[in-house]
C-alpha positions in Angstrom: -0.1 0.1 0.0 1.1 3.4 -0.9 1.9 5.8 2.2 1.4 9.4 1.9 4.6 11.2 3.1 3.1 14.0 5.1 4.8 17.3 6.4 3.1 19.3 8.9 3.1 22.9 9.0 2.3 24.2 12.5 2.3 21.9 15.6 -0.6 23.7 17.2 -4.0 22.8 18.4 -5.0 21.6 14.7 -2.1 19.2 14.8 -2.9 17.9 18.2 -6.3 17.0 17.4 -5.3 15.3 14.0 -2.3 13.5 15.9 -4.4 10.4 16.9 -5.5 9.9 13.4 -2.0 10.5 11.8 -0.2 8.1 14.4 -2.9 5.4 13.7 -3.7 5.5 10.0 -1.5 3.0 8.0 -2.2 5.1 4.8 0.1 8.2 6.3 3.7 8.4 7.3 4.9 11.8 9.2 8.1 12.6 7.9 8.5 16.2 8.3 7.3 19.4 10.4 7.7 23.1 10.5 7.1 25.2 13.9 8.6 28.4 15.3 8.7 27.0 18.7 12.0 25.1 19.4 10.4 22.5 21.9 7.9 21.4 19.6 10.3 20.7 16.8 12.3 18.7 19.3 9.3 16.8 20.5 8.4 15.9 16.7 11.7 14.8 15.8 11.8 12.6 18.8 8.4 11.2 18.4 8.3 10.6 14.9 12.3 10.1 14.0 11.7 13.0 11.4 13.1 16.5 10.2 11.9 19.3 11.8 12.3 22.9 10.4 11.9 26.5 11.7 9.9 27.7 8.4 7.3 26.4 6.3 9.5 27.3 3.3 12.0 25.0 4.4 9.3 22.2 5.1 8.1 22.8 1.4 11.5 22.3 -0.1 11.9 18.9 1.5 11.8 16.5 -1.5 10.6 13.5 0.9 7.2 15.4 1.4 4.2 14.3 -0.8 1.6 16.3 1.2 1.5 19.4 3.2 -0.8 19.9 6.1 -1.4 23.0 6.9 -2.4 23.5 10.5 -1.0 26.9 11.2 -3.3 29.9 12.5 -6.1 31.1 10.4 -4.3 34.3 9.1 -1.4 32.0 7.7 -3.3 29.4 5.8 -3.5 31.1 2.4 0.4 31.9 2.7 1.4 28.7 3.7 -1.0 26.7 1.2 0.5 28.7 -1.6 3.9 27.8 -0.5 3.1 24.1 -0.5 1.3 24.2 -4.0 4.0 26.2 -5.5 6.6 23.7 -4.3 4.4 21.0 -6.0 3.1 19.4 -2.9 -0.5 18.4 -2.3 -2.3 20.4 0.3 -4.5 19.4 3.4 -5.4 22.7 4.9 -7.3 23.3 8.3 -10.8 24.8 8.3 -11.5 27.8 7.6 -9.6 27.6 4.1 -8.7 31.3 4.6 -10.0 34.4 5.9 -10.8 36.1 2.3 -12.4 35.0 -1.0 -9.4 36.3 -2.7 -6.8 34.2 -0.8 -9.3 31.3 -1.6 -9.3 31.9 -5.3 -5.5 32.3 -5.4 -4.9 28.9 -3.2 -7.4 27.2 -5.8 -5.4 28.7 -8.9 -2.5 27.9 -7.5 -3.2 24.3 -6.9 -4.5 23.8 -10.2 -1.6 25.4 -12.0 0.7 22.9 -10.0 -1.7 20.1 -11.0 -2.0 18.9 -7.0 -4.9 18.4 -4.8 -6.1 20.6 -2.2 -8.3 19.3 0.5 -9.8 21.3 3.3 -10.6 20.0 6.5 -10.9 18.6 9.3 -14.7 20.2 9.7 -17.3 17.9 11.1 -18.9 17.6 7.8 -16.4 14.6 7.4 -18.1 12.9 10.2 -19.5 9.5 9.4 -23.0 10.0 10.9 -23.2 13.1 8.6 -22.0 11.3 5.7 -24.5 8.4 6.5 -27.4 10.8 6.6 -26.4 12.2 3.3 -26.4 8.8 1.7 -29.7 8.1 3.2 -31.1 11.2 1.7 -29.2 10.3 -1.7 -31.2 6.7 -1.7 -34.4 8.8 -2.5 -36.5 6.9 0.2 -37.0 9.8 2.2 -37.6 12.7 -0.3 -35.8 15.7 -0.6 -34.4 17.6 2.0 -36.4 20.8 3.0 -35.1 22.0 6.5 -31.9 21.6 8.5 -31.6 22.8 12.0 -28.4 22.9 13.8 -27.5 24.1 17.0 -24.4 23.9 19.6 -23.7 25.3 22.9 -19.9 25.3 24.2 -17.5 27.2 26.5 -15.4 28.2 23.3 -15.1 31.8 24.4 -13.3 31.0 27.9 -10.9 28.5 26.5 -7.1 29.8 26.7 -6.5 32.0 23.6 -3.7 34.0 21.9 -4.5 37.8 21.3 -5.3 37.4 17.7 -8.0 34.9 18.6 -10.1 37.6 19.9 -9.7 39.7 16.3 -12.3 38.7 13.5 -10.2 40.4 11.0 -7.5 37.8 11.8 -9.8 35.2 11.6 -10.7 34.9 15.4 -14.0 34.5 17.0 -16.7 31.9 16.5 -17.8 32.6 12.9 -14.4 31.6 11.4 -13.8 28.8 13.9 -17.0 27.2 14.5 -19.5 28.4 11.8 -17.4 26.7 9.3 -18.3 23.2 11.0 -22.1 24.0 10.9 -21.9 25.9 7.2 -20.4 22.5 6.0 -22.7 20.3 7.9 -25.8 22.0 6.7 -24.5 22.5 3.0 -23.6 18.8 2.8 -27.2 17.6 4.1 -29.2 20.2 2.1 -27.3 19.2 -1.1 -27.9 22.6 -2.8 -26.1 26.1 -3.2 -26.8 28.5 -0.4 -28.4 31.8 -2.1 -29.1 33.9 1.2 -27.9 34.7 4.7 -29.6 36.6 7.5 -27.5 36.7 10.7 -27.2 38.0 14.2 -23.4 37.7 15.7 -23.2 38.3 19.4 -20.1 39.7 21.8 -21.5 39.9 25.0 -18.6 39.4 27.4 -16.2 42.9 27.7 -13.6 40.4 29.4 -13.5 38.2 26.4 -14.0 40.9 23.4 -14.8 38.3 20.5 -17.5 37.3 18.3 -18.8 34.5 20.7 -22.4 33.5 19.5 -24.4 33.5 16.5 -27.8 32.7 14.9 -28.2 32.6 11.1 -30.9 31.6 8.5 -29.7 30.1 5.2 -31.8 29.9 1.8 -31.0 27.4 -0.8 -31.4 27.2 -4.4 -33.6 24.2 -3.9 -35.9 25.9 -1.8 -34.6 24.4 1.3 -33.7 26.4 4.5 -31.4 26.1 7.4 -31.2 27.4 10.8 -27.7 27.7 12.6 -27.4 28.7 16.3 -24.0 28.6 18.4 -23.0 30.0 21.4 -19.8 29.6 23.0 -20.3 31.4 26.3 -20.3 28.1 28.4 -23.7 27.8 30.2 -25.6 25.2 28.4 -23.7 22.3 27.5 -25.0 21.0 24.0 -23.6 17.4 24.8 -26.3 16.9 27.1 -28.4 16.2 23.7 -25.8 13.7 22.8 -26.1 11.6 25.8 -23.0 13.3 26.9 -20.8 12.0 24.3 -18.4 15.2 23.6 -17.2 16.6 20.4 -14.1 14.2 19.9 -16.5 11.2 20.5 -15.5 10.5 23.9 -17.9 10.2 27.3 -17.6 13.0 29.3 -18.7 14.1 32.8 -21.8 16.3 33.0 -20.9 20.0 33.7 -17.2 19.2 33.3 -15.8 22.4 32.4 -13.2 24.7 34.0 -12.6 28.5 33.5 -8.9 29.7 34.0 -8.2 33.0 34.9 -5.1 35.1 34.0 -3.3 38.0 35.1 -2.6 39.3 31.3 -3.0 38.4 27.8 0.6 37.4 27.7 0.1 34.9 30.5 -3.2 33.4 28.8 -1.0 33.0 25.7 1.8 31.4 27.3 -0.4 28.9 29.3 -2.0 27.7 25.9 1.2 27.4 24.4 2.3 25.3 27.3 -0.5 22.9 26.9 0.5 22.8 23.0 2.5 20.1 21.4 5.9 20.1 23.0 5.1 22.2 25.9 5.7 21.5 29.4 2.0 20.9 29.9 1.0 19.2 26.7 -0.8 15.9 27.1 -1.7 13.6 24.2 -5.1 12.0 24.1 -4.8 8.3 24.8 -8.5 7.8 25.1 -10.0 5.4 22.4 -13.1 7.2 20.9 -16.4 5.9 22.4 -18.4 6.8 19.3 -17.9 9.2 16.3 -17.4 12.9 16.6 -20.3 15.3 16.5 -21.0 19.1 16.3 -24.0 19.7 18.5 -27.7 18.7 17.5 -28.5 18.6 13.9 -32.2 17.5 12.5 -32.9 17.2 8.6 -36.4 17.3 7.9 -37.1 15.5 4.4 -40.4 15.1 2.7 -41.2 11.8 4.2 -38.8 11.7 7.2 -36.6 13.5 9.7 -32.9 12.4 10.0 -30.9 13.2 13.2 -27.3 12.1 13.1 -26.0 11.1 16.3 -22.5 9.7 17.8 -23.7 6.4 17.2 -25.5 6.4 13.8 -28.5 8.2 12.3 -32.1 8.3 13.9 -34.8 8.0 11.4 -38.1 9.4 12.5 -41.0 8.6 10.1 -45.0 8.3 10.8 -44.5 8.9 14.7 -41.6 6.2 15.1 -37.8 6.5 15.3 -35.3 3.8 14.7 -31.6 4.1 14.9 -29.6 3.2 11.6 -26.4 2.3 13.8 -22.7 2.7 12.7 -19.8 0.7 14.3 -17.5 2.8 16.5 -14.6 4.5 14.8 -11.1 2.2 14.8 -9.4 5.5 14.1 -10.7 8.9 14.8 -11.3 11.2 11.6 -10.3 8.5 9.3 -12.7 10.0 6.8 -10.3 12.9 6.4 -7.4 10.6 5.2 -10.0 8.7 3.1 -10.6 11.9 1.0 -7.2 12.8 0.8 -5.9 9.3 -0.2 -8.4 8.8 -2.8 -7.6 12.4 -4.4 -3.8 11.9 -4.4 -3.5 8.1 -5.1 -6.6 7.3 -6.9 -7.1 10.6 -8.7 -10.8 10.9 -7.5 -11.9 14.5 -7.0 -12.2 15.5 -3.2 -15.6 16.4 -1.9 -14.1 19.1 0.3 -12.0 20.6 -2.3 -10.9 24.0 -2.4 -14.3 25.3 -4.2 -16.3 23.6 -1.6 -14.4 25.3 1.2 -14.6 28.8 -0.9 -18.3 28.3 -0.7 -18.7 27.8 3.1 -16.2 30.8 3.6 -18.4 33.1 1.6 -21.4 32.0 3.8 -19.3 32.7 7.0 -18.4 36.2 5.6 -22.0 37.0 4.6 -23.0 36.1 8.3 -20.6 38.6 9.4 -21.7 41.1 6.7 -25.5 40.4 7.7 -25.0 41.3 11.3 -23.0 44.4 10.8 -25.6 45.7 8.1 -29.0 44.2 9.8 -30.1 42.6 6.5 -30.1 39.6 4.4 -27.0 39.1 2.4 -27.0 37.5 -1.3 -24.3 34.8 -1.9 -23.1 32.2 -4.6 -24.2 34.5 -7.4 -20.7 34.5 -9.2 
């Protein structure tokens, strides 16, 4: 079996969330990484007997790298993806793809010119229950999707942050970080193009000055509609609706949240860095996933049934009765990301989460911000 030789740009939180996948999936070999932190480079070199560079340029110049996984902060995604494509490397880039549509256009054009694949993820639309619900819809048994409802409540606002994570202009806040998940999910399930967005975005805690919540109404060209609600203010926990299975697919204790306090933004950033890969307080998750990952409650109302993806499968509600379409627990978390990447690079199959797909999601996220600023509906997808 051909292995994808992967180089990682950025050994921060995105990388640590993908690390269990990259360690366990036999289709991937971690061969190199780049990070500004010496301690992260040292741990990577030790853990994987691999090369570690202090710049993304050097990583992209490594002839042994087939694919560059761009997991740097949001504001650097475009720059680093362009470096990788221009070096002839396939690109897996974390969501959001970028923070402007112009950057997306440049990334797509660069990948096309270099004849390399561009895959964007992880977003939770890769989750097996979401893909299963889409397959059930495509079977035709339940009719066309008409309404999609998605809601999630977390403690996102109160997790340790770097200063730029409070700045929307640099890709901070919940719209760039979290709406990308929900928009991907509802687009996947609705199966058509978003045409209009009306939203409200909230920033309600002066001590944590970021976009912390939103609600949005999306119209689709099929006539379907979707409602999205997200709050990161740490009061209600949406995992209560998932029988206390957390976002990563592991069981959790009810109300198991902790708010850290810091004397300054510098102390907060230092604490976050200490918990990142290579830091003094880094702890890699060694818990086997109990079930599939999830992103809150999602319900798809089709013409003849309602479908609800769950960490254990998809509930199908029809004629007053509900039954579970079960899915086996994952052997490798987020293996669906490698499925898509591997099929693209090795088998030449166009990825579902392509640059064009992710650009359309970013367009919706940007429209949400614009709609909230201007208190009006914003048309999208007209190009």
